[in-house]
C-alpha positions as CSV (number, residue, x, y, z in Angstrom):
1,X,74.2,112.2,-137.7
2,X,74.1,115.5,-135.8
3,X,76.9,117.6,-134.5
4,X,77.1,115.7,-131.2
5,X,77.8,112.5,-133.0
6,X,80.6,114.1,-135.1
7,X,82.1,115.6,-131.9
8,X,82.0,112.1,-130.2
9,X,83.7,110.6,-133.3
10,X,86.4,113.3,-133.1
11,X,86.9,112.8,-129.3
12,X,87.2,109.1,-129.5
13,X,89.6,109.4,-132.5
14,X,91.9,111.6,-130.5
15,X,91.7,109.4,-127.4
16,X,92.6,106.4,-129.5
17,X,95.5,108.1,-131.2
18,X,96.9,109.3,-127.8
19,X,96.4,106.0,-126.1
20,X,98.1,104.1,-129.0
21,X,101.0,106.5,-129.3
22,X,101.7,107.2,-125.7
23,X,103.6,104.0,-124.7
24,X,106.1,104.3,-127.5
25,X,106.5,108.1,-127.1
26,X,106.9,107.7,-123.3
27,X,109.5,105.0,-123.5
28,X,111.4,107.0,-126.2
29,X,111.2,110.1,-123.9
30,X,112.6,108.1,-121.0
31,X,115.4,106.7,-123.0
32,X,116.3,110.0,-124.5
33,X,116.3,111.6,-121.1
34,X,118.6,108.9,-119.7
35,X,121.0,109.2,-122.6
36,X,121.0,113.0,-122.3
37,X,121.9,112.8,-118.7
38,X,124.6,110.3,-119.4
39,X,126.0,112.4,-122.2
40,X,126.0,115.5,-120.0
41,X,127.7,113.7,-117.2
42,X,130.4,112.2,-119.4
43,X,130.6,114.9,-122.1
44,X,130.3,112.3,-124.8
45,X,128.5,113.7,-127.9
46,X,127.9,110.8,-130.2
47,X,124.8,110.8,-132.4
48,X,124.6,107.0,-132.4
49,X,124.6,107.0,-128.6
50,X,121.6,109.3,-128.7
51,X,119.7,107.4,-131.4
52,X,120.1,103.7,-130.8
53,X,118.6,103.6,-127.2
54,X,115.5,105.3,-128.5
55,X,115.1,102.7,-131.2
56,X,115.6,100.0,-128.7
57,X,113.0,101.5,-126.4
58,X,110.5,101.8,-129.2
59,X,111.1,98.1,-130.1
60,X,110.7,97.0,-126.5
61,X,107.5,99.2,-126.2
62,X,106.1,97.5,-129.3
63,X,106.8,94.1,-127.8
64,X,105.2,95.0,-124.5
65,X,102.3,97.2,-125.6
66,X,101.7,95.9,-129.1
67,X,98.8,93.7,-128.1
68,X,97.1,96.6,-126.4
69,X,97.7,98.9,-129.3
70,X,96.3,96.5,-131.9
71,X,93.3,95.7,-129.8
72,X,92.6,99.4,-129.3
73,X,92.9,100.2,-133.0
74,X,90.7,97.2,-134.0
75,X,88.0,98.2,-131.5
76,X,88.0,101.7,-132.8
77,X,87.9,100.6,-136.4
78,X,85.0,98.2,-135.7
79,X,83.1,101.0,-133.9
80,X,83.7,103.5,-136.8
81,X,82.5,101.0,-139.4
82,X,79.5,100.3,-137.2
83,X,78.7,104.1,-137.3
84,X,78.5,104.2,-141.1
85,X,74.7,103.4,-141.3
86,X,74.1,106.3,-139.0
87,X,75.7,108.7,-141.4
88,X,73.4,107.8,-144.3
89,X,70.0,109.5,-144.5
């Protein structure tokens, strides 16, 4: 393998990590923003109120996007294992 192959491996690894993490992080961000706006409007500062909706959003995200995430990771893993013969001299 030359340097271009290693750069391709790194690029695809980062793309996979971002695509797998983004649905959960995005839903958590949206839930956190909604709770923060609610807390600022009502002046309620409860830690459980800030934490529980984020957990619920993460669980909903796993239910909705879990199939996509598993398929993406499985495809990446299969591709990486397929590249092993190219590393050997």
